[in-house]
Every structure is written in C-alpha cells, then in structure tokens.
N, C-alpha and C positions, 0 to 999 in steps of 0.2 A: 762382564756379562757374556754368556754364550748363548747363541741362538739354538732353539731346539733342533734335534736331528730326528729324522723319521724312523719309527719302529720298522724293522725289516730292511733298513737301508743297506746297500752293498757298497763296496769300495770305500769304507769309512776310514778316515785318518783324523788324528787330533794332535794338537800341539799343547805341551805342558811346560810351565816354567818351574824349574827346580832351584830353590835357593841354596846357598852355601851355609851350612850350619856352624862353620868354624869362624864366621865373622858376624858382626852385628850391624853391618851396613846395608843388608838386604841384597848383596851382590848374588849373581847367579852361580850355581855350581857348574864348573866346567870339567872337561876331561872324561865324562862318562861315555861309554860305548856299549854296544850290544854284547861285547866280550868281557866287560868289567866283572871281576870276581865278586860274587855275592849280590849282584844286581838282580832285583826282582820287580816285576810289574804285576799289579793286581787290579782286576775290574769286577764290579758287582752291581747288579740291579737291585732295586728295592725288594723285589719278590724273591730274590735268590736266598738260599740258605747258606750264607757265607760268601766268599769271594773266589774267583778263579785266578790262581797265581801262575805266572809264567816266568821261568828262570832258565839259566844255563843254555843248553843247545837249542832250546825252543825260542830263544831270542835271536833274531836275524838282523842283518844289515839292511839299510834302505839304499837302493841303487841310485835313485833320483828323487831328491827331496821335492815334495809337492805333488808327486805322481804316485798314486797308490799302486802297490804291488802285493798280490796275495801271499801272505806268509804261510798259509796252510792251516788246517784245523789244529787247534791247541797251541798255536805259535803267534808271535808278534814280531813286528819289525820296529827298530829303535835307532835313532840317530840324532846327533846335535845339529841344529839348524845353521848356526853361524857363531862359533865360539868367540870370535873377535867383536862382531857388531851386535850380536844378540846372545851374550853369555848366559847360560842357564836355560835356554829355550831348546826343547827337544820335540821331535816328531815321532808319533807312534802310528803304525798301520795295523788294523784289526782284520782278521779273517772274516769272510762273509757270514760264517756260521756262529760268530762269537757274540758280541755284546748287544747287538741291535736286532735280535730275533723277532720275527713277526708274531710269534705266539705269546709273547710276554706283554703284560699290561702295565709294567712299571712306569712311573712318571720320570724317573731319572736313572742315569748310570754314573757310578763313581769310579774314578781312576786314581791309583796311588802308585808312585814310584818310590822304592825304598831299598835299604841294604839289609840283608837277612841276618847276618851273625856278627858283623864288624862295623866299625864306624870310619874306616879308611876312605870311603868314597865321599864323605862329608855331605850327604844328601839331607837337605832340610825338608820341613813339612811342605808338601806340594799337592795334597789331595784336591782333586777338582770334581765338580758335578756338572754333567751335561744333561739338560732336559731332553726327554723323548716326547715326540708328538705323532699325531696321525698323518701329518703331511710334512713335506720337506720345505720348511720356511725359507731356507737358504736359496733354493732354486725357484721360489715363487710358485710352488705347486698349489693348485686350487683343490679344495676339498669338495666332495659331493655330499650334500646334505640329504638325509632321509627324512621325509615329512609324513606324519600320520601312518607310519608303518609301511609305506610304499617305497620301494627302491626307485631312486631317480637316476637320470643320466645327467652328465655334466651340463650345467647351464640351465637346467629345467627346475621348475617348482611345480609339483603336482602334474607333471606331464606337459606335452606340447599341445598347441591348439592352432586352428586356422579360423579366422573370422568368418562367420556365416554370410555376412553381407559385405560386398566390396565397399571400401572406403570407410568402414566403421569398425570399432572395437566393440564386440558384443559378448563378452565373457564375464561370468561372475567370478569373484575372487575365490579361487580354488576349484572351480568347475566350469565346464563349457556350456553356454546356453546355445544349444544347437538348432533350436526351432524358432522360438519367439524372440522378439526384441528384448533387451535388458529391462528388468524391473528395478524397483527401489533397492539400493545397496549394490547395484551392478554398475559397470562402466557403460555409459550411454553417450558417447562423444563421437561426432562426425569429424574425422581427422582431416579430410581434404577441404571441407567447406563447400564441396560441390556434390551434386547428386550423381553418383557413379552408377555404372551398369550393374544391374542386379540388386541395387540398394532398395531399402524400404520405400514404398510409394509405387512400386511395381509389383504389388501383391497379386494374389489370385482370387480374392474375394469376388462373389458373384455381383455385388453392388459396388458402386463407387460414389465418392463425393468430391466435387471440385471445390477446393477451398481457396479463396483469394485473400491476399494480404496487401494492405496499403501502408505506406510510411509517409507521414506528413502529406497525405492526399495523393501521393504518387504510387505506382505499382511497386510493391515490395519484393524485389528480386533477391534470390539467394538467402531466403529465410528458411530455416530448418523448422518444420512443422511436425508435430506428433499428436496423434489422435488416441484418446483413451476413453474408457467407459466409466471412469470414476474421477472424482475431484481430487483424489490423492495422487493421480498420475501413475498408478501401479499397473492397471490392466490395459496395456498398450494394444492397439488394433493395427495401426500402420503408421508410417512416417515417410517424409520426403522433403525435398527442397524446392521452393518455388522457382518458376522459370522467369524469364525476362518480363513477362506480363504480370508477375506476382501471383501466379496460380500454381497449385499442385493437386494432383489427383490421388486421393486416398481410398484404397479399396477396403471393403468390409463385407461381412455376412450378417449384418445387424438388421433387425426389423425396423420398418417405418415407424417413426415416432420415438425412436430411441434417443435419449439425450447423450451427447458426446462432448468431450472436453478437448479443446485444441490448444496445444502449447506451442509457443513460437520462440525462436531464439536467433539472434544475429548479433555479431560483435558490434558494440557501440550503440545498440538500439534497446530501449526499454519498452516493452509492450504492456499495455493496460487496457482492459483487465487481462490478467493472465492466471488461469487459462480463459480462453474465449469459449462460452457455452452455447451450443447450437443443438437443434433437434433435427434428426434425419427425416 
C-alpha cells in the first residue's frame, strides 16, 4: 500500500519493484540502468488521454539515491537501489512539471517500467498506482476546510472569536454572540468558577436586584446565578457569582412587578426549586 502524494507536489521520487519474467520464483530483475537499450518508463493520470513515455536520452542517472534531483522537463532519472540486498528495486525521479501537476484532479497516477521492442531485459509486470490527494499525508500536512462557502484560515471553523465577557465562553455554534449572554443552544459555561472582571453581574441596567443564596442554612458563596424573564431560561437579563456572603447584584431595566426566574449552579449542589421565581 502506498500513501497518497499531494497534487502539485514537487521534488517527487518513487520506488518500484520490477520482477524478473524469466523465472517463476518472484525474484527481482537486476542489471537495469538508465542506459539500458529499449528501456522505457511511462506514467499516466486517470484524466490523461494516454500516457507519457520517456526513453533513451531522456532517461538520466541518479547521483545520490534518496535525494531528489531535477531531471528537467520531459525527462526522468532511474537507478537500482541495491542490486545485492534489494534486487529488483529501482528509484525514479520526476520533474516538477510532470506527473503531479496542480491543475489535474485525477485520483491516481500509474507508473510502468517496460521494454519497448525486445525481451532481453527480462522486465516482468510492475505497474504501480500512487494515490493523489489534496494534502501531503507523508509530511503530516493539515488541510484547511471550507465551511458554508466561506474561506477559512488554518485552525479556524467559521472564523475566530473573542469571548465578550471575561471568564466565560459566550458564542453560539457557528456565530459569535457579541452583545447578550448565550441563549438555549449556545455555550453558557463559566470556565474559571469565579466572577471575573467585566463578567455578567456588572451590567449597566438602571435598576438592580441583590439576590442571596443559602446552602444548608449557610451563605452560599461561589454560586453562579442567572436571571431570566421566562421559565424556559431563554431570555437572559444578567448573571453573576455570589460573594462570600452568598449575595450577587444583578442589573436590569425591568419594571417593578416583573416576574423573574433565578437559576443557580454550583458543583456538587442541587438547588430546589430551580429556577427560583421572584417578583421585582
């Protein structure tokens, strides 16, 4: 199995095993060189009309195995890897403008090494398929995904964002909630467990309500409280975390007599009833 190579990749080299067709043992064909008479190498993409054949003077030697060297347009480099330890294994170097062009959408490229008019070279069937991909899997290259028709930058999904309130995550999935606290379906989690500077509970409403929480008869410090105008918890007004005395100031612009719903949360504590219903 071969790993996919990136479309438009440069400095591409590949290794191909060529069997010896004069034996039935599966042994590799040895003795081939770029100067071998009638030697031919062909490569073809799925979208090509035929294949590109390279022969004769357009086949060049490889100076250093494993180190790509540009053979030039229309040419290839070819050399045995190790005739003693790896008989039948050969390396091929492609020019940058050859088989892996960026403008092609083929899924694979096929390589074949063969003898044109004689059988003296004893080249057995060796056609190999190399998958082509959008990214270089071999080098761990990451792909940038485009979502909803909007071009993204690496590591982003639908753009970057900055939390509106310190210590909180307040973005909807796919869009930023830049003004009001999150509603149902959005992330509404206090990350630090403390009431940070600029966090909800320091709103600018003209009126305010001091809300006190007790836990087993004692002041409930560190309780996250959220005030809404509906029992579903959708229409949030303000939120904050109680202080050491179990109190938090929630700001609002609501009329006197408005019914509000107060939601409380603290790790390891179950509040009942939840929400608490009060009238301003």
